[in-house]
N, C-alpha and C positions, 0 to 999 in steps of 0.2 A: 506889265502891260498897262497902257494908258486907258482911262475910262472909256474914251470914245471908240476904242478898238474892241469892246466887248459885244458890240452888235445888238444892244438891247437886252442882253442877259441880266444886266444889273437891275433893270426895272422889273423883269419877270421874277427874279429870285429874292428881291430885297425884303419882302414881308414874310418870307418863309424860313428864316433862320439859316440860309445858305451863306457860307463865308465868302467874302469878296474874292479871295484867292482861289477858292473852288470854282467860282464862275469864270475866273481868268483861265484856269486850266482847261475848262470845257471849251472856251473860245479858242484856245490854242489848238485843240483837236479839230477845229474847223466847224463846230456846231453853231448854228444861229437859232434865233427864236422860232422862225418858221420851220426849220428842220425839226426841232424838238416837238412842235405842235403836231407834226405829221407822223411822229413815231409812235408805235405801240408800246405798251408797258414792257413787253419782253425786250424790245429794242432799247428802251431806256435803261433796263438792267444791264444789257451788254455794253452800252456806252459807259455806265458807271464802273463796270468791271475793267474796261479798257483804261479808264482814267486811273484806277488804282494800280494797274500793272505797268503802264507806260511811264507814269510820273512817280510811281511808288508813293502815291498820295493816299492818306488814310481818310476815307469819308466817314463822317459821323453818321450814326444810325438815323438821327433826325434829318440829316441832309438827304439821305436816300429817299425818305418819305416826303421831305419838303420839295424835292425836284418834281416828283410825280404830282404832288398836290398843286404846285404852281402851274404845271402844264394843264391839268384838268380845269383849274380855275380860269386860266386864260382862254381855253376853248369855250367855256360857258359864257365868258364875257363877250367874246366875238360873236357867238350865236345870238346873244341877247341884242347886241348892237345891230346885227343884220335884221333881226325880226322887227325891231323898232323902226329901222330905216324903211322897211317894206310897208309898215303900217302908215308912216307919214306920207310916203309916196302914193299910197292908195287914195288919199284925200278923203277918207271916211272918218268922221269924228268918233264913231263908235269903235273903230279899230284902235284909235289912240287911247280911248278910255279902257278898252280891254288890255292893251299893252301895259298901261299904268297899273292896272289892278294886279297884273302878274309880275310887275317889275320887282316888287319887294320880295315875292315868293322866290323868284329866280335868283336874285342877287344875295339873299340872306345867307344861304350856305357858303357862298364865296367869302362874304364878310366874316362869317364865323371861322372859316379855315384860316383866314389871315390873322384873326385875333388869337387863335389857338397856336399858330405856328411860332409866334413870338418874334423878337428881333435878335438876330445872331450876328449882324455885321457891324453894328456900332457906328462910329463916326465916319468910317470909310464909305459905307453905303449912303449916308446922309449927304455927303459931298458929291457923290456920283449921280444921285437921283434928283438933285435939286432942280436942275434944268427941265427934266422930264415932267415933273409935277406941274410946273407952270403951263406947259403945253396942254396937259390933260385937263387942267381947270378951264382953260380957254375953250377947248373943244366941248366940255360938258356944259358950259354956259350957253354956247351956240346951239347945242342940241336941245337944251331945256327951253330956249325961246321958241324954236321951231315947233316943239311938241305942244307948248301951251297955245300957240297960234292955231294949230290944227284942232285942239280941243274946243276952242271957242266957236268953231264953225257949227252951224245948225245941222243936226243929223238928218232932218227931213229934206234938206235941199239936195243932198246927194242921193237919197233913196229914190228920187224920181227917175234917175237914169241908171241906177246901179243894176237894174234887171238885164241890161244889154252889155254893161261894161265891167261890173264888179268882178265877176268870175273869170273874165278874160284876164284881168289884171292879176288875180290871185293865181290863176292856173298857168299863165305864161309870162314870158319876159324875164327881166332880171339878169343879174350877172351869172347865175348858175345855169342859164340856158334851159330852164324848166320847160317841159312840154306844154304847148299852148292847148288849153282845154276849151271846149265849147261852153257858151254861157247857159245859165239855167233859165227855164221858163216855168210858169205855174201850170201844173198838170193835175188831173184828178187821180185818185188812188187807182193804181193798176194801169194807168195810161202811159204809153211809150211816146216820148217826145219825137216829133218829126223833124227831118232835116238835121242840120248841124247844131242841135240843141240837146240839153240834158234836162230830164224831168226831176220832180221832187222825190220820187221813189229812189232814183239813183243817188240823190243828195243824202237821203237818210241811210242808204246802203254804205256810203263812205264812212259814216260814224260807226257802223258795225265793223267795218274793216279796221278802223282805228282801234277798236276794242280788241280785235284779234292780234294786231301788232303789239299792243300793250301786253297781252298775255305772253307773246313770244319774248318780249324784252324782259319780262319778269322771270321767265324760265331760264333765260341766259344768265341773268343776275344771280339767281339761286345756284346755278351750277358753278359760278365763279366765286360764290360766297360774298357777293356785293349786296348793297342795299337795294331792295326792289321798289320801283316807283309804284305808287297806288293810283296815280292819275295820269292822263295823257299829257306828257311834258315834251320839251324840246328833244329829249332823248328818244322818245317814240317817233317823233316826226323825222329825226335823222335816220332812224332804223328803217322807216317806211321808204325814205328816199333811196337808201342803199339797196332795199329790196326791189326797187324798180317802180314803186308807186309814187312817181313824181307829181301826180295829180292831187295827192294829199298834202296839204300845207297848213301851217298854223293860222295864218290870217283868215283863210276861207272857213276852216272848221270852227273857229271861235266866232266868226261873223254870224253863222246860222245855228249856233248851239241852242239858243232858246227856241228856235223852230223845231228842232229835234226833240227838245224837252216837252213841248206841247204834244208832239206826236206820241211820245212815250207815256205821258201822264193822262192825256185825254184824247185818245185817237179819234173818237167820234167827232168831237169839236174840231179837231184838226182837219178831218176829211170834209166837214161841212164848210169850213173856211176855204179850203182849196177849191171846192166846187163853185162857191160863190165868186171867188176872184177869177176863176177860169171863165165863168159865164160873162162876167163884166169886162173881160179882156185886160185885166190889171197886170202890171209887170211884177216881177219877183220882189222888187224893192218894196212895193206897197204891201204885198203879202207878208213880207218879213216884219214890217212895222206892225201889222195887224195881229201878229202872233203874241205880242206882249200882253195885250189886255186879257185874253183868256188865262194866261199864266198867272197874272196878278189875282184874278178871281180864284184860281186854284189855291194860291197862297193864302188868300183871305179865309177860305174854308178850312185851312189847316193851321191856323194860328200865326200866319205871316212869316213863319220861319222857312224861307225859301232854301236856305242851305241844308236844313234837315230834310226837306223834301227831296232835294237832289241826292243827298247821301243815303236816303232810305231806298232809293230805286236802284236796282242792280245795273241798269244800263246808263244811268245818269251819274252814279257815284264817282265815275272816273273822270268827270268833266268839272271844271271850275264854273261857278255861277257867274254869268256876265255882270259886269258892273252896272250897266244900265238897268237890267232887270232888278237888281238889288235896290237901286235908287228908286225905281218906280214903286216897288213894294213898300219901301220906307215912307215915301210921300203919300201913298194911298192909305197906309196905316195911320199916319198922322192926321190926315183929313177925316178918316172915320172916327178917330178918337175925339177930335175937336167937335164933330157933329154930334157924337153921343153926349159929350159934356154939355153942349149947348141945349140939347133936348132935355137932359136931366134937370138943368137949371130952370128951364121954362116950366117943366112939370112941378118942380118944387115950389116955384113962385105961385103957380096956380093953386096948389094945395094950401099955401099960407093964407090966401085970400078967400078961401071957401067960407060962405056964411054959415053960421051955426044957429 
């Protein structure tokens, strides 16, 4: 079978030790990349058994695991690309920063699997995949330029209008026909939003729902003997979507996670902030920006280790620390250290010149 007739299987399997002729036999059975990605593990086992029976082909043990690993890695890659695309389309620079902060975490296991799988195809694979690599490099360069352009936009410009638009973009639209959700408005504690709006109590309730979905995913993973996620990852968002909670999505939940953190760490300050912004008629974007400063103050009182603060709290330990919050803490810590150093030098100079 000629390389062009493999339907993309050569690129899918090349880094996982799958022999070229094994991929050719799978293609002869009529399987494509899209078909394999939509199959469950049990169906993949049936496909491999059929391959052995029909062609009397001896599959290596590593090939059986490699096929499943390649399918899982490709699913994760597609999920990450879709998440980054949504972040870029949202036009919010903070979305792009959050996506970049998780990019390494999400893609690192995929890279480790590829390195561990080894190369089993030799020169045949290199000849087949050469053209596909050039196309991937061009696509990656294009995506990188778009992502950097989005990061350079000022975060404050979008926050002026995000109160009416951000959550509509997160909750509706897109290729998956996600249910359109009403936008958020600033509400006082216990207040129910009027009209086609959602209040902040409802927003915080979504984070509690994510925690429940994470527990369900962990229980399923334990039953199957798989590795349990400890934080809210793409796997949890996919499970929530399958459970019918289309209103829960990664861009929105990561966008307001620092607001939820303030609600958990200092509920009194959070409530005061909500009342003040409600009285002034401010939109949810301005309130979201204002939530950073009290959190930085909390970090200052606890040694600036914002990651340790998140991990020590039972409701925050399942969430990643937003990149912007970490950057603000680092900048404030540097400023405080510089001010302390300047003050100590002035004091020392004054002592040196005291008359005796």
